[in-house]
C-alpha positions as CSV (number, residue, x, y, z in Angstrom):
1,M,-74.8,27.0,-80.6
2,S,-76.3,28.0,-83.9
3,Q,-73.3,29.8,-85.3
4,E,-70.6,27.7,-87.0
5,L,-67.2,28.2,-85.3
6,S,-64.1,28.8,-87.5
7,G,-61.4,26.1,-87.2
8,R,-58.1,27.0,-85.7
9,P,-54.6,25.4,-86.1
10,P,-52.8,24.2,-83.0
11,S,-50.3,27.1,-83.4
12,Y,-53.1,29.5,-82.6
13,A,-53.3,28.7,-78.9
14,R,-49.8,27.2,-78.3
15,V,-48.4,28.4,-74.9
16,S,-45.0,28.1,-73.1
17,L,-44.5,29.0,-69.4
18,A,-41.4,28.9,-67.3
19,L,-40.4,29.2,-63.6
20,M,-37.4,28.7,-61.4
21,T,-38.0,26.2,-58.7
22,S,-37.2,26.8,-55.0
23,G,-37.1,24.9,-51.7
24,R,-40.8,25.7,-51.2
25,E,-41.7,23.2,-53.8
26,A,-39.2,20.5,-52.7
27,N,-39.7,17.2,-51.0
28,L,-37.3,15.7,-48.4
29,L,-35.0,14.4,-51.2
30,G,-34.5,17.9,-52.7
31,N,-36.6,17.1,-55.7
32,I,-39.6,19.1,-56.7
33,H,-42.9,17.5,-55.7
34,G,-44.7,15.9,-58.6
35,G,-47.8,17.8,-57.7
36,E,-46.0,21.1,-58.4
37,I,-45.1,19.8,-61.8
38,V,-48.8,18.7,-62.4
39,K,-50.0,22.2,-61.2
40,L,-47.7,24.0,-63.7
41,A,-48.7,21.6,-66.5
42,D,-52.4,22.2,-65.7
43,S,-51.9,25.9,-65.7
44,T,-50.2,25.8,-69.1
45,A,-52.9,23.5,-70.5
46,G,-55.6,25.8,-69.1
47,A,-54.2,28.8,-70.9
48,V,-54.1,26.8,-74.1
49,A,-57.7,25.7,-73.6
50,Q,-58.9,29.2,-72.9
51,R,-57.1,30.6,-76.0
52,H,-58.4,27.9,-78.3
53,S,-62.0,27.9,-77.1
54,G,-62.2,31.7,-76.8
55,G,-63.4,31.6,-73.2
56,P,-63.4,29.7,-69.9
57,A,-62.5,26.1,-69.9
58,V,-62.1,23.7,-66.9
59,T,-60.0,20.6,-66.4
60,A,-62.1,17.5,-66.9
61,A,-59.4,14.9,-66.7
62,L,-55.7,14.3,-66.4
63,D,-55.5,11.4,-68.9
64,E,-51.9,10.6,-68.3
65,M,-48.8,12.1,-66.6
66,A,-45.5,10.4,-67.2
67,F,-42.6,11.5,-65.0
68,L,-39.3,10.7,-66.8
69,A,-36.7,12.4,-64.5
70,P,-36.6,14.4,-61.3
71,V,-36.7,18.2,-61.2
72,H,-34.3,19.7,-58.6
73,V,-34.4,22.8,-56.5
74,G,-33.0,25.7,-58.7
75,D,-34.0,24.1,-62.0
76,I,-35.6,26.3,-64.6
77,V,-38.8,24.4,-65.6
78,R,-40.4,25.1,-69.0
79,T,-43.7,23.8,-70.2
80,Q,-45.0,23.8,-73.7
81,A,-48.5,23.0,-74.6
82,Q,-50.9,22.8,-77.5
83,V,-54.3,21.5,-78.5
84,N,-53.9,17.9,-79.8
85,W,-57.6,17.2,-80.4
86,A,-60.9,19.1,-80.2
87,G,-64.4,17.7,-80.1
88,R,-67.8,19.4,-79.6
89,S,-67.0,21.0,-76.2
90,S,-63.8,19.2,-75.1
91,M,-60.2,19.4,-76.0
92,E,-57.1,17.3,-75.3
93,I,-54.1,19.5,-74.5
94,G,-50.6,17.9,-74.6
95,V,-48.0,19.3,-72.3
96,R,-44.2,18.8,-72.4
97,V,-42.1,19.7,-69.3
98,E,-38.4,20.3,-69.5
99,A,-35.9,21.3,-66.8
100,Q,-32.5,22.9,-66.9
101,P,-30.1,23.9,-64.1
102,W,-30.5,27.7,-63.5
103,N,-26.8,28.3,-63.3
104,D,-25.4,26.3,-66.2
105,P,-26.8,27.2,-69.7
106,S,-24.3,24.7,-71.3
107,V,-26.5,21.9,-69.9
108,S,-29.2,21.0,-72.4
109,A,-32.8,21.1,-71.2
110,L,-34.0,17.6,-70.1
111,H,-37.5,16.3,-71.0
112,V,-38.8,15.5,-67.5
113,A,-42.5,14.9,-67.9
114,S,-45.4,14.8,-70.4
115,A,-49.1,15.0,-69.7
116,Y,-52.4,14.9,-71.5
117,F,-55.3,17.0,-70.1
118,V,-58.9,17.0,-71.1
119,F,-60.6,20.4,-70.8
120,V,-64.2,21.3,-71.3
121,A,-65.2,24.8,-72.4
122,I,-68.0,26.3,-70.3
123,D,-70.4,29.1,-70.5
124,A,-71.4,31.7,-67.8
125,D,-73.7,29.1,-66.3
126,G,-71.0,26.4,-66.1
127,R,-72.5,24.4,-68.9
128,A,-70.5,22.9,-71.7
129,R,-70.2,25.1,-74.8
130,A,-69.0,24.5,-78.3
131,V,-65.3,24.9,-79.2
132,P,-63.7,25.7,-82.6
133,P,-62.6,22.7,-84.6
134,L,-58.9,21.9,-84.7
135,L,-57.2,22.2,-88.0
136,P,-53.9,20.2,-87.9
137,E,-51.4,21.6,-90.4
138,T,-48.2,19.5,-90.0
139,P,-47.6,15.7,-90.0
140,D,-46.7,16.0,-86.3
141,E,-50.0,17.7,-85.6
142,V,-51.9,15.0,-87.6
143,R,-50.0,12.3,-85.5
144,R,-51.0,14.1,-82.3
145,W,-54.6,14.2,-83.4
146,R,-54.6,10.5,-84.2
147,E,-52.9,9.5,-80.9
148,A,-55.4,11.8,-79.0
149,E,-58.3,9.9,-80.6
150,I,-56.8,6.6,-79.4
151,R,-56.6,8.0,-75.9
152,R,-60.1,9.3,-76.1
153,A,-61.4,5.9,-77.3
154,H,-59.6,4.2,-74.4
155,R,-61.1,6.7,-71.9
156,L,-64.6,6.1,-73.2
157,A,-64.2,2.3,-73.3
158,R,-62.8,2.3,-69.7
159,R,-65.7,4.4,-68.5
160,E,-68.3,2.2,-70.3
161,E,-66.7,-1.0,-68.9
162,I,-66.7,0.5,-65.3
163,E,-70.3,1.6,-65.6
164,S,-71.5,-1.8,-67.0
165,G,-69.7,-3.6,-64.2
166,R,-71.4,-1.3,-61.6
167,A,-74.8,-1.9,-63.2
168,G,-74.3,-5.7,-62.7
169,T,-73.6,-5.4,-58.9
């Protein structure tokens, strides 16, 4: 891309989604399947990636998903996501998932999961395209950027180690 893209702060593309869970998403224990939580987190991250990049973006990796507590049938599940890091064509999107009983607003929302997704912006032909730089504005956003760079370095080192091991066999 010959044109320089203007940088954007994480607040530009920040997204929050919510839904009320039902028995359709439940396992035999009455908890919501982890895959349903991953799907909601991926949808939220996808919206953030689309907004930040200004066009289509696809999930390239789910770097990490940590489940901290179960989600139950009837819980209101909220996701909040933002861009943590942006490179040439890829972005790391952090997602926080909280749950709260639908019928008791006095119960505080509980942090039930966190995830880090890597998205790649694509053009009409499905090829990677440039994304705007990320301009962290707060100490928390700078911390998120730094931590995202550490995760990226680990992903790249892991891939290199796997590929070098395969080349030797």
